[in-house]
C-alpha positions as CSV (number, residue, x, y, z in Angstrom):
1,M,96.1,100.0,100.4
2,K,97.8,97.1,102.3
3,V,100.7,99.3,103.2
4,L,98.4,102.0,104.6
5,S,96.6,99.4,106.7
6,W,99.8,98.1,108.2
7,F,100.9,101.6,108.9
8,L,97.7,102.4,110.7
9,V,98.1,99.1,112.7
10,A,101.6,100.2,113.6
11,L,100.3,103.6,114.5
12,G,97.8,102.0,116.9
13,I,100.5,99.9,118.5
14,L,102.7,103.0,118.9
15,G,99.7,104.9,120.3
16,L,99.2,102.2,123.0
17,M,102.9,102.3,123.7
18,G,102.9,106.1,124.0
19,I,100.0,105.9,126.5
20,R,102.1,103.6,128.6
21,I,105.3,105.6,128.3
22,M,103.7,109.0,129.0
23,E,101.3,107.8,131.7
24,D,103.0,109.9,134.4
25,D,102.5,113.1,132.4
26,L,99.1,112.4,130.8
27,F,97.0,110.9,133.7
28,Y,96.3,111.6,137.3
29,D,97.1,108.4,139.1
30,P,98.5,108.5,142.6
31,F,98.9,104.7,142.5
32,L,101.6,104.6,139.9
33,D,104.4,104.8,142.5
34,Y,102.4,102.8,144.9
35,F,102.3,99.7,142.6
36,H,105.8,100.3,141.2
37,E,107.3,100.0,144.7
38,A,105.8,96.5,145.0
39,R,105.8,96.7,148.8
40,K,102.7,96.2,150.8
41,N,103.7,98.4,153.7
42,I,104.1,101.6,151.6
43,P,101.7,104.3,152.8
44,F,98.4,104.5,151.0
45,P,98.5,107.7,148.8
46,S,96.0,110.5,149.2
47,L,93.8,111.0,146.2
48,E,91.1,113.1,144.6
49,W,88.3,110.8,143.5
50,G,87.0,113.0,140.7
51,K,90.4,113.4,139.1
52,L,91.2,109.7,139.5
53,I,87.9,108.6,137.8
54,A,88.3,111.2,135.0
55,G,91.9,110.2,134.4
56,H,90.9,106.5,134.1
57,L,88.0,107.3,131.8
58,F,90.3,109.4,129.6
59,R,92.9,106.6,129.6
60,F,90.2,104.1,128.7
61,A,89.0,106.2,125.8
62,L,92.5,106.5,124.4
63,N,93.2,102.8,124.8
64,L,89.8,102.0,123.2
65,F,90.6,104.3,120.2
66,F,94.0,102.8,119.5
67,S,92.7,99.2,120.1
68,C,89.9,99.8,117.6
69,L,92.4,101.2,115.2
70,I,94.4,98.1,115.4
71,I,91.5,95.7,115.1
72,H,89.9,97.6,112.2
73,F,92.9,97.9,110.0
74,W,94.2,94.4,110.9
75,F,91.0,92.6,110.0
76,K,89.3,95.2,107.8
77,N,85.9,94.2,109.2
78,R,83.7,96.9,110.7
79,Q,81.5,94.5,112.6
80,W,84.5,92.9,114.3
81,T,85.8,96.4,115.2
82,L,82.4,97.2,116.9
83,Q,82.4,93.8,118.6
84,G,86.0,94.4,119.8
85,A,85.0,97.8,121.2
86,L,82.0,96.2,122.9
87,L,84.1,93.5,124.5
88,I,86.7,96.0,125.7
89,S,84.0,98.2,127.1
90,I,82.3,95.3,128.9
91,I,85.6,94.3,130.5
92,F,86.2,97.9,131.6
93,L,82.7,98.2,133.0
94,M,83.1,95.0,135.0
95,T,86.6,95.8,136.4
96,F,86.4,99.5,137.0
97,P,83.8,99.4,139.8
98,I,85.7,96.5,141.4
99,Y,89.0,98.6,141.2
100,L,87.2,101.6,142.7
101,Y,85.9,99.5,145.5
102,C,89.5,98.2,146.1
103,I,90.7,101.8,146.4
104,Y,87.8,102.7,148.7
105,D,88.7,99.7,150.8
106,R,92.3,100.8,150.8
107,F,93.3,97.5,149.1
108,D,92.3,95.5,152.2
109,V,90.3,93.2,149.9
110,G,93.7,92.0,148.7
111,Y,96.8,93.6,147.3
112,L,97.1,91.2,144.3
113,L,93.4,91.5,143.4
114,S,93.7,95.2,143.5
115,F,96.9,95.1,141.4
116,Y,95.3,92.9,138.7
117,M,92.0,94.8,138.6
118,R,94.1,97.9,138.0
119,R,95.9,96.2,135.2
120,F,92.6,95.4,133.5
121,V,91.4,99.0,134.0
122,I,94.5,100.9,132.7
123,Q,95.9,98.5,130.1
124,P,94.2,97.1,127.0
125,L,94.9,93.5,128.0
126,I,91.7,92.2,126.4
127,L,93.2,93.2,123.0
128,L,95.6,90.3,123.5
129,L,92.6,87.9,123.6
130,I,90.6,89.6,120.9
131,I,93.2,89.4,118.1
132,P,93.7,85.6,118.4
133,M,89.9,85.2,118.7
134,F,89.4,87.1,115.4
135,Y,92.2,85.2,113.7
136,Y,90.4,81.9,114.7
137,R,87.1,83.3,113.5
138,K,88.7,84.3,110.2
139,H,90.1,80.8,109.8
140,L,86.7,79.3,110.4
141,E,85.1,81.6,107.8
142,K,87.6,80.4,105.2
143,K,86.5,76.7,105.7
C-alpha cells in the first residue's frame, strides 16, 4: 500500500507540473505573455472577463484536486486533507477578488502586487506551506 500512496503523491506532483507546462493550451489567460515579458511598458492586453474568470476557476479546481491528492496520500489523514482544501480555498477566495481588481484597475495599483496576487491565484503556493505545517503537526502528535 505504501508504494501505491507514493505513486499517487507523484501523480499529484506530475499533475501540478502538467498544469503549469500546459497552461498556454488549457486556460484562457491573456496575461501569460504580459507577465512573461517583465516590462511595465508592454500594452495592457484585451480580455474577456467571463472567459478569464472561468479559466481561473477551472485552473483552481485542477490545482485543488492535485494538491488534495498529494496531501491525502502523503499524510493519509482525511481530516487534514479537508483542512488543506479549506486553507487553499480560503487563500484563493482572498486573493482572487484582489487580482480581479488589479486587472480592472489595469495594474495601476502596482505591478508587483498584481504579479504576486496572480501567483497566488494560478499557482498552488499555499501547498508549500501546508506540507511543512502538517509535518510539524504529525511530529507533535508523536510526542
